[in-house]
N, C-alpha and C positions, 0 to 999 in steps of 0.2 A: 504495500498500498504506499507504502513510503515514495517509492519510484515514480507510483502514480501521482503521487500528490506533488511530486515537486516537478513532476510534466506541468499539471493544472497550475503550478503557481510560477512556470516561467512565462505560459499561456498568457496568464494577468499580468505580468510584468511587460510583456512583449502587446498587450490592448491597450494599458498606461502609457506606454512609452509612445506607439503608433497610432492609436487612435484619441490621444487626449483633447483631439479639439470636436470629438463628439459625446463630451461627456454632458453633455444638456439631452441628447437623446437617449445616453443609456440612463440615465436618471427617470427620466421622463417614460421611460420601459420598465423599468424597476417599479414604479411608483404607481402607473398605471395596470401593471401586470397584477398587483396585490387584490386579492378578494374584497375588500373596501371597497373599487371599485364596483365589484359588479352587483355589490351588497344595494349600495347608495347610486349607482346612475344607469349601469344596465339595466338591472330587474324593474324598476319603477316603467321605463321606457316598453320592455318589452310586457310586462303583465298589463299593458292595456292596448297592446297592439294583437300579442298572440300570447294569451292565457298558458296554453301548455308549454310552450317554449322557457316562459318563464319560471315555473315550476321547477322544469326539468334545468336548467341555470342554480338554482337554490340547493335540489336534491345532489347535484353533480359537484357543487364546490362545496357544501359542508360533507357529505360523506368522502369525498377526496382530502380535502383538510384536515375532516378527523382520520382519515387512513395514514395522509401525511405524518402526524405527529406520534402515530404508533410506528410509522414503519422507523423514524427517528429516534425514537426510544431504543426501539432493536438497534438500530445500524449502528449505532452510535458514531456519526459522522464526523470529522473534523471540519471546520472554519479555513482558512487560507490565511486569513489575518492574525490568526492566535498559533495556528501551526505551523509554522516559519521561525516562530519566537521559541519551540517549545521543543521542537525536530531536532534527534541526533544528526538525521540524515547528513547535513553538510559539517558535520566535524569544526576541524579549524578551518576552515571557508568559509570564504564572504556569503553572509545572507541574503538573501534575493532583499531588495525595499520594495514593500509594496504598499503604495498608496491607501490612507483610508478614508473613508466619506460620510456624510451623515447618514447614509443610508447600512455601511459595511458592518457596524456592529449589531446584527442581529443574536441574540441570546438561544437559540432553540440548538440542537445540532444540526448539522448541516446537510444529510443525506435521507432520502432527495429533497431536491430544491420546493421549495413550496409553492414560491413564483411560477418557477416553469410547470408544474405541474398544476397548479390552478390556472393558469393561461391556457396550457394547452385543453384542460378539460371545458372550460368555458366557452374557447374558442369553437374547440368540436363540436358541442352542442350550437352555436349560433351558424357554423357553416350547415351542419344537417339539416337546421330550422329553414333555410333560406332555401337551399335547394328542394326541401321538401313543398316550400310555397310556388317554386317555379315549376314543380312537376301540377301544382294541386290545378295552377292559372295555364296546364298544358303547355307549357313554353315548346317553342319547336324542337327537335331534338338535335339539330347545329346550335343553335344559342345556346341552349341547356348546356352542351358539350363544355362550349367556352365558360358559360355560368361556371361550371363542375369546376375544370382545371383553375381559373381566373381564382376562385374561393379558397380552393384548397392551396394555391401556390402564395396568396396573401395570409393564412393560416401560418405556413410555411416560414414566411419571411417574418412574419411579427414574432414568431418562434423562436427564430434564428437570434434577432435585437434583444429580445428577452434574456436567452441563454447567453448571448454575449454579454451583456448588461450586468448579469450578477456573476459572470466571473472578473469583468471590468472591475467591478467593487470591491473585487476579495472575499466576498461575500461565498461564494461558494468555488469547488472545483468543478473541471468538466464533465464527469464522469455523473456528479452529482445533477446535475442538471440535464443531464441525456434522459436518466433513468426518471428525474420528474415529468418532463415530457411522456415518456412512457405510460408511466402510471396512470399520470394524468388521461391520457386518451383512454388507457382499459377501462380506468373508472366512467369517464362519459357513456363509452359503449355498454357497458354491464346495466351500468343505472337510467340509460336512455330504454332500455329495454323491460321493464319493470312497468306495466297500466297502471298501477296502482297505487301509483304517486300521485297520477293526476285526481284519484277520487278518494285518498284516503282522508279517516275520521280524523275529529280531534281528538280522539281515545288513542289514535294510532300513533298523533303527532307526540301527542306529551309519552306514551313508552315509549317509544324513538328515541325521542331527547332522553328521557329519562337512565334507556338503558346505554346510548353512547358516551355519557356524560359517566354513568357507574362503572361499565368499562375502563374508560380509562384513568378513571382514579382509583380503582381498583388493582389495576396495572400497576400502578406507580406505586400503593401501597404493599403490593405482595414484593414487586422488586428493592423496594428501601427494606422490607423487615429482611430479605434473602442478602444486605449488605448493598444494594446495587444502587447509585445514584444517579435520578434518572434528572436531576438537575446539573450535574456536573460543569454543566457550559458556563453558565451566569457566571460564576466564579473566574472563569478564562476569559470571557466578555467585558466583564468589570478590571482584571489584571490589562491587557493588552491593547485594550481599546484607548486611542490616544487622546479624545474628549468624553470625560464621563458622561456629558449631558449627551452623547449620542448613542450611549445604554439606554432603552428603551423599555420598560416593565411592557409594554402593549405588545411587544415582540417574543416575548413568554412563553412558554406550551399551555398551560394554563388558561393565556389569557387569551388566545387565541381559541381554545376548546371551549370558553365559554364563552365569545364572541360567536361561535358558529352554534353552537346550542340556542344561543338569545335567537338568533337566526331562523331557525327551525322552527322553534316552540311559536315567534313571532306569525311567523309565514301558516301555522295551523289556526293560531289566534284569528288572523285578520280574515281568513280563507272560510270559517263558518261562524263569523259575528252576525247577530242578529241584526246589526245595522243595517246590513245588506240588503232589506226582505224588501226594498222598495222598489222602485220602476225599473225594470231590466230595457223596456224601450228605449229610456232615456240615455239608458250607459252603454247600449250600443250605438248609437251616435258618434260621427268620426270627432265634432266639435267637443263632444263631451271627455272624449278619448284624449283628445290633444290638451282639455283644459285639465284633467288629470296628472298627465305626466308633466303640464309644469307648474303648476303646484307642486305636483310631489318633489320633484327636484327642488324648487327651492325652498321647501320646509326640512329638505333633507339636507342639504347643504347648511339650514341654518341649527339643524339638530347634531352637523357632525362637525360643529364650532364649540360643542361641550364638551370640556377633557375635563378629568379627574386626578385627582392629586395621586403619586404612586406609595406614597408614606405607609396607608393602611391597605395590605396587600387584598385583606377581602373584602373592602369595601371598594378598591378599584375595580377586583373580579367582578364582584354584585354589578355594580352601576356600569359597567359593560356589558352584562349580560342582559339589564335592563333594557340601554341605549338601541342594542341590537334588536329588540323584540320592538320597543315601538318603532326604530325604521322598515319593520315588515309589515306592520300597522298601518304606517302613513298613506303608501300607496294602494292597500290591499283593501281598507275601510275605513280611515278617518278621513280621505278626502274625496273620494267618490261618493259616500254619503253625505257628507257639508254639500258638495255640488249637488245632488240630488233635490236638496232642499231648497237649491236657490230659482 
């Protein structure tokens, strides 16, 4: 593994040296690839345009990120920005000089890459949805072929930039982003074939949220009892990050777990809310859908500005869970309900 890691560090140094002028693009790619973009931007748009696609987005994102957490705990992946300082691979030789950035200092294990995995799953859902729409509209075969090729090429280009950005930022090794892309596509393919996600009851949402949370916490407690510290990366991040303020609690494993569980639970609450028992005819109009999208995006950006102090971890995790519950209630229930009353 040391040899594989050394190759990854060499590639990161090469990218940082040769493509430094694209730092802004790489920073944007990493930011957009975060599942936060899916929850606060993509979901509201798709929910009011094509609900089944929106549901797939959330299920793929949540299940994929939960699996990513479990895999990271199992695989114990290093991250470049701390590995170069702790490895004995270079012995007495010079250690490669890796730059760090505000989004470098992720606090969880590195394998597989969550950004690459999440982006792959989300883009797979959107590309297959657009191709499905083209088929429904009886797109001419030749045009459909061009569309199909173009969309898959676009997804490949986006994934390439995301993967390059994660290596450039010294947050991941190349093999970790490749593993993330493959796993993300597999999760999207499997979850997309589960038809029950489109008609799941509130009870099922509650039970699945409870199961996923309990499994992750139980797995953590079990391994901790066996002497395995699954939070070993927190110390490394705090030790080797050049700026203490770049180490964020919201990148910790339990923070992402509770955000995702809040998202899934919020989706269940929104879909089964009694507030939406009003007129279906009005909600089907184009103007109503556009209004819901605009208002939802506006309110979600206001909600996104609500941040919490990380001093008390339990309070931070609880508020993160609640924030994501509200983030799903806004586009699914609160905004449509209020606009139906106007």
